[in-house]
C-alpha positions as CSV (number, residue, x, y, z in Angstrom):
1,X,-113.9,-15.7,-18.8
2,X,-110.3,-15.2,-17.7
3,X,-110.0,-17.5,-13.9
4,X,-108.4,-14.3,-12.1
5,X,-111.7,-12.4,-13.0
6,X,-113.7,-15.9,-11.5
7,X,-110.7,-16.2,-8.5
8,X,-111.8,-12.4,-7.5
9,X,-115.7,-13.5,-8.1
10,X,-115.2,-16.2,-5.7
11,X,-113.3,-14.3,-3.0
12,X,-116.1,-11.7,-2.7
13,X,-118.5,-14.8,-2.0
14,X,-116.3,-16.4,0.0
15,X,-115.3,-13.8,2.3
16,X,-119.2,-13.4,3.7
17,X,-119.3,-17.3,4.0
18,X,-116.3,-17.1,6.6
19,X,-119.2,-16.1,9.0
20,X,-121.1,-18.9,8.6
21,X,-120.3,-21.2,11.7
22,X,-119.9,-24.5,9.8
23,X,-117.6,-23.2,6.8
24,X,-114.5,-24.7,6.2
25,X,-111.7,-23.5,3.5
26,X,-112.4,-26.3,1.1
27,X,-115.4,-23.9,0.4
28,X,-113.7,-21.4,-1.3
29,X,-112.0,-23.2,-4.1
30,X,-115.0,-25.5,-4.3
31,X,-116.8,-22.0,-5.1
32,X,-114.0,-21.0,-7.9
33,X,-114.3,-24.6,-9.5
34,X,-118.5,-24.7,-9.5
35,X,-117.7,-21.3,-10.7
36,X,-114.9,-22.1,-13.9
37,X,-117.4,-25.1,-14.3
38,X,-120.7,-23.0,-15.0
39,X,-119.1,-20.1,-17.4
40,X,-116.5,-21.7,-18.8
41,X,-118.7,-25.0,-19.6
42,X,-115.2,-26.5,-18.6
43,X,-114.1,-29.4,-16.7
44,X,-110.9,-29.1,-14.6
45,X,-108.9,-32.4,-13.3
46,X,-109.1,-33.0,-10.0
47,X,-106.1,-34.2,-8.4
48,X,-103.7,-33.7,-5.2
49,X,-100.5,-32.0,-5.6
50,X,-98.1,-33.6,-3.4
51,X,-95.0,-30.6,-3.9
52,X,-97.3,-28.3,-2.8
53,X,-99.6,-30.3,-0.4
54,X,-103.0,-29.0,-1.6
55,X,-105.2,-29.8,-4.6
56,X,-104.9,-28.6,-7.4
57,X,-107.6,-26.6,-8.3
58,X,-106.6,-24.6,-5.0
59,X,-103.4,-23.8,-5.6
60,X,-104.7,-22.9,-9.4
61,X,-107.2,-20.3,-7.2
62,X,-104.2,-18.9,-5.3
63,X,-102.3,-18.2,-7.9
64,X,-105.2,-16.1,-9.8
65,X,-105.5,-14.5,-6.2
66,X,-101.3,-14.0,-6.8
67,X,-101.9,-12.9,-10.0
68,X,-104.5,-10.0,-9.7
69,X,-102.6,-8.6,-6.8
70,X,-99.5,-8.8,-8.8
71,X,-101.2,-7.5,-12.7
72,X,-104.7,-6.3,-11.6
73,X,-104.6,-4.0,-8.4
74,X,-107.8,-1.9,-9.5
75,X,-109.6,-5.1,-10.3
76,X,-112.8,-5.1,-7.9
77,X,-116.1,-6.7,-7.8
78,X,-118.2,-3.1,-8.8
79,X,-121.8,-4.8,-8.2
80,X,-122.9,-8.3,-7.2
81,X,-126.4,-9.9,-6.5
82,X,-127.7,-13.6,-5.8
83,X,-131.1,-14.9,-6.4
84,X,-132.4,-18.4,-5.7
85,X,-133.8,-20.0,-9.2
86,X,-134.8,-23.7,-10.0
87,X,-131.1,-24.5,-10.8
88,X,-129.1,-23.1,-7.9
89,X,-128.4,-19.7,-7.4
90,X,-128.2,-17.1,-10.1
91,X,-125.4,-15.0,-9.5
92,X,-124.9,-11.6,-11.4
93,X,-123.3,-8.7,-11.1
94,X,-120.4,-6.3,-12.9
95,X,-116.1,-5.8,-12.5
96,X,-114.5,-2.9,-12.8
97,X,-110.8,-2.2,-13.5
98,X,-109.6,1.3,-14.2
99,X,-112.9,2.6,-15.4
100,X,-114.0,-0.4,-17.5
101,X,-116.8,-2.6,-16.2
102,X,-117.7,-5.9,-17.1
103,X,-121.3,-7.5,-16.7
104,X,-121.2,-11.1,-15.5
105,X,-124.4,-13.7,-15.2
106,X,-124.2,-17.0,-14.3
107,X,-125.9,-19.7,-12.5
108,X,-124.2,-22.7,-9.5
109,X,-126.0,-25.3,-8.7
110,X,-125.2,-29.3,-7.3
111,X,-124.4,-30.3,-10.6
112,X,-121.1,-28.4,-10.4
113,X,-120.1,-29.0,-7.0
114,X,-121.0,-33.0,-7.2
115,X,-117.4,-33.8,-8.7
116,X,-116.0,-32.7,-5.9
117,X,-117.5,-35.3,-3.2
118,X,-115.6,-38.2,-2.5
119,X,-112.4,-36.8,-3.9
120,X,-110.0,-38.3,-0.7
121,X,-106.7,-37.6,0.6
122,X,-104.8,-38.7,3.7
123,X,-108.9,-39.2,4.5
124,X,-109.7,-36.0,4.2
125,X,-112.3,-35.0,1.7
126,X,-113.1,-32.0,-0.8
127,X,-116.3,-31.9,0.0
128,X,-118.9,-34.3,2.0
129,X,-122.4,-35.1,0.1
130,X,-124.2,-32.8,2.6
131,X,-122.0,-29.6,2.0
132,X,-123.5,-29.0,-1.6
133,X,-126.7,-27.9,0.4
134,X,-125.3,-26.2,2.8
135,X,-122.7,-23.7,0.5
136,X,-125.9,-23.2,-2.3
137,X,-127.8,-22.6,1.3
138,X,-125.3,-20.5,3.0
139,X,-124.9,-18.2,-0.2
140,X,-128.3,-17.1,0.1
141,X,-128.6,-17.0,3.8
142,X,-125.5,-14.8,4.0
143,X,-126.0,-12.1,1.5
144,X,-129.6,-10.7,2.3
145,X,-131.8,-10.6,-0.7
146,X,-135.0,-11.1,-0.7
147,X,-135.4,-14.7,-1.1
148,X,-133.9,-14.9,2.1
149,X,-137.1,-14.2,4.3
150,X,-138.8,-17.1,2.6
151,X,-135.6,-19.6,3.4
152,X,-135.5,-18.4,7.0
153,X,-139.4,-18.4,7.7
154,X,-139.4,-22.1,6.6
155,X,-136.6,-22.9,9.4
156,X,-138.4,-20.9,12.1
157,X,-141.7,-22.3,11.6
158,X,-140.6,-25.4,11.7
159,X,-138.7,-24.6,14.9
160,X,-141.2,-22.7,16.6
161,X,-143.6,-26.0,15.7
162,X,-141.1,-28.3,17.4
163,X,-141.0,-25.8,20.5
164,X,-144.1,-26.6,22.4
165,X,-143.7,-30.4,22.8
166,X,-140.3,-30.2,23.4
167,X,-141.0,-27.6,26.2
168,X,-143.2,-29.8,27.8
169,X,-140.3,-32.6,28.1
170,X,-138.4,-30.0,29.1
171,X,-140.3,-28.8,32.1
172,X,-140.8,-32.3,33.6
173,X,-136.7,-33.3,33.2
174,X,-134.0,-33.2,36.0
175,X,-131.4,-30.8,35.9
176,X,-129.4,-33.0,33.6
177,X,-132.2,-33.5,30.8
178,X,-132.8,-29.9,30.7
179,X,-129.3,-29.4,29.7
180,X,-129.1,-31.4,27.2
181,X,-132.1,-29.8,25.7
182,X,-131.4,-26.6,26.3
183,X,-127.8,-27.5,24.1
184,X,-130.2,-28.9,21.2
185,X,-132.5,-26.0,21.0
186,X,-129.7,-23.5,21.5
187,X,-127.9,-25.2,18.3
188,X,-131.2,-24.7,16.7
189,X,-131.4,-21.4,17.0
190,X,-127.4,-20.9,16.1
191,X,-128.1,-22.9,12.9
192,X,-131.2,-20.5,11.8
193,X,-130.0,-18.3,8.4
194,X,-128.2,-15.2,9.8
195,X,-127.8,-12.6,6.8
196,X,-124.8,-11.1,7.8
197,X,-125.5,-7.6,6.6
198,X,-128.9,-7.9,9.2
199,X,-127.4,-9.4,11.6
200,X,-123.3,-8.1,12.3
201,X,-123.3,-5.7,15.2
202,X,-120.6,-3.9,14.0
203,X,-118.1,-5.0,16.4
204,X,-115.2,-7.3,16.9
205,X,-112.0,-7.7,19.3
206,X,-108.6,-6.0,18.3
207,X,-107.1,-9.2,18.3
208,X,-110.1,-10.7,15.6
209,X,-109.1,-7.4,13.6
210,X,-105.7,-8.1,13.9
211,X,-106.2,-12.1,12.8
212,X,-108.6,-10.5,9.7
213,X,-106.1,-9.0,8.4
214,X,-103.6,-11.7,8.4
215,X,-106.4,-13.8,6.7
216,X,-106.9,-15.9,9.6
217,X,-110.2,-17.5,11.1
218,X,-112.2,-15.4,13.5
219,X,-115.3,-16.6,14.5
220,X,-118.7,-15.3,15.3
221,X,-119.4,-14.5,19.2
222,X,-123.3,-14.2,19.9
223,X,-124.1,-11.5,22.3
224,X,-127.0,-13.8,23.6
225,X,-125.2,-17.2,24.3
226,X,-127.0,-19.8,22.6
227,X,-128.0,-21.9,26.0
228,X,-129.6,-18.4,27.8
229,X,-131.5,-18.1,24.4
230,X,-132.9,-21.9,24.2
231,X,-133.5,-21.3,28.2
232,X,-135.3,-18.1,27.8
233,X,-137.3,-19.8,24.6
234,X,-138.1,-22.8,26.5
235,X,-139.3,-21.2,30.1
236,X,-141.9,-19.0,28.5
237,X,-144.2,-19.9,25.8
238,X,-142.8,-17.9,23.1
239,X,-145.1,-17.6,19.8
240,X,-143.9,-17.0,15.6
241,X,-144.2,-13.7,16.5
242,X,-142.5,-13.4,19.3
243,X,-140.2,-15.4,18.4
244,X,-139.4,-13.7,15.1
245,X,-139.0,-10.3,16.8
246,X,-136.8,-11.8,19.1
247,X,-134.2,-13.7,17.0
248,X,-134.1,-11.0,14.8
249,X,-133.5,-8.0,17.0
250,X,-131.3,-9.8,19.9
251,X,-130.8,-13.7,19.4
252,X,-129.4,-13.4,15.8
253,X,-126.6,-10.5,16.8
254,X,-122.9,-11.3,16.4
255,X,-119.6,-10.0,16.7
256,X,-116.3,-11.6,15.9
257,X,-113.5,-13.0,18.4
258,X,-110.5,-15.2,17.8
259,X,-111.5,-18.8,18.7
260,X,-109.4,-18.6,21.9
261,X,-111.4,-15.5,22.7
262,X,-114.9,-17.3,22.1
263,X,-113.8,-19.9,24.7
264,X,-113.6,-17.4,27.4
265,X,-116.8,-16.1,26.8
266,X,-119.1,-19.0,26.6
267,X,-120.8,-18.8,29.7
268,X,-121.7,-14.8,30.2
269,X,-125.1,-13.8,30.1
270,X,-126.3,-11.2,27.3
271,X,-126.7,-8.3,29.6
272,X,-123.3,-8.8,31.0
273,X,-121.9,-9.7,27.5
274,X,-119.4,-6.1,27.5
275,X,-118.6,-6.7,31.1
276,X,-117.2,-10.1,30.1
277,X,-114.9,-8.7,27.8
278,X,-113.7,-6.3,30.0
279,X,-113.2,-8.9,32.7
280,X,-111.3,-11.4,30.3
281,X,-109.1,-8.3,29.0
282,X,-110.5,-8.7,25.3
283,X,-110.5,-5.1,24.1
284,X,-113.7,-3.9,21.6
285,X,-113.0,-2.5,18.1
286,X,-113.8,0.6,17.2
287,X,-113.9,1.9,20.3
288,X,-116.8,3.6,19.8
289,X,-120.8,3.4,21.0
290,X,-122.2,2.7,17.3
291,X,-120.0,1.2,14.9
292,X,-119.7,2.0,11.7
293,X,-120.3,-1.3,10.9
294,X,-123.6,-1.6,12.4
295,X,-125.5,-3.7,10.1
296,X,-123.0,-3.4,7.3
297,X,-120.8,-6.8,7.3
298,X,-119.8,-5.3,3.8
299,X,-118.0,-2.5,5.0
300,X,-116.1,-4.2,7.6
301,X,-114.7,-6.3,4.7
302,X,-114.2,-3.5,2.7
303,X,-112.1,-2.0,5.8
304,X,-110.4,-5.6,6.0
305,X,-109.7,-5.6,2.3
306,X,-108.2,-1.7,2.5
307,X,-105.8,-2.4,5.4
308,X,-104.5,-6.3,3.8
309,X,-103.8,-3.6,0.4
310,X,-101.9,-1.1,2.6
311,X,-99.7,-4.1,4.2
312,X,-101.0,-2.9,7.3
313,X,-98.9,-5.6,9.9
314,X,-101.6,-7.5,11.9
315,X,-99.1,-8.6,14.2
316,X,-98.6,-5.2,15.9
317,X,-101.3,-3.5,14.7
318,X,-102.6,-1.5,18.5
319,X,-106.0,-0.4,18.7
320,X,-105.0,3.4,18.6
321,X,-103.2,2.5,15.6
322,X,-106.4,0.5,13.8
323,X,-108.4,3.9,14.9
324,X,-106.6,5.9,12.6
325,X,-106.6,3.0,9.6
326,X,-110.7,3.0,10.2
327,X,-110.8,6.8,10.1
328,X,-108.7,7.2,6.9
329,X,-110.9,4.3,5.5
330,X,-114.4,5.8,6.4
331,X,-113.2,9.2,4.8
332,X,-112.2,7.6,1.5
333,X,-115.9,6.1,1.5
334,X,-117.0,9.5,2.0
335,X,-118.8,8.2,5.2
């Protein structure tokens, strides 16, 4: 398969992984490297390009994305699906360019990522050993296929089983001890699988939208802060059924903010979240009660890509202009 097509598939996979808290940019060209090895059965060299201040495989990936924008503007990933298999993840789908389609199907697993571990420059590794499972698990986690239910349930059952004895210690602890336990349990809830098409509430701040259009990092803002979620499940006797329900309908729900905005809202309760945004002068987008992106992260990413392709000025975009762009986008989508 041509490398620019692999780059496009990689970009499609990575765009949803950016919602994963532990994701970092090295994951992008690592996935590109893994797919290249799997599809083309090739073993690209790995070396640091001092001239560009980046790994050669990263430079190659960026070059192929640039090639798509210059020569293959009509190329898109028409369909893609993910399935857990014994050797890793089976990825299959269809590319389309000017009504010409091409099917693809391949498996990526740990063996395709291992060469990236332990490659250091300036004390920075491409991948750490533990990130191999993180990457593969996160791809399955965010894409929302049927295998996620088992993947999530295993983790949820383990956490709920631990809550019983931890709850006893919690109630006997000082306020300092309770703060520590709330932090640990809150982080555990936060790191449970979050399929983005099921957990995204459809909103972002206008500043986060601008950053996304500039292809900068935006972060999840959980509507229920992790410490409040922890405090609730520790105070009440949550059984497995109750925890599943509240995690699915409340604790997992998120919107997008910029990293700086995210720091401002850390101490606000779930019931006051919208008030917190107003108080901190954070404008929420879209300015409607029910977002068309609710439980549809894929449509949200398509809107971001629509803005990028249209060369929208992400620096000076107003919320009114963003609303007009959204209306144009939805009309083109027939929504």
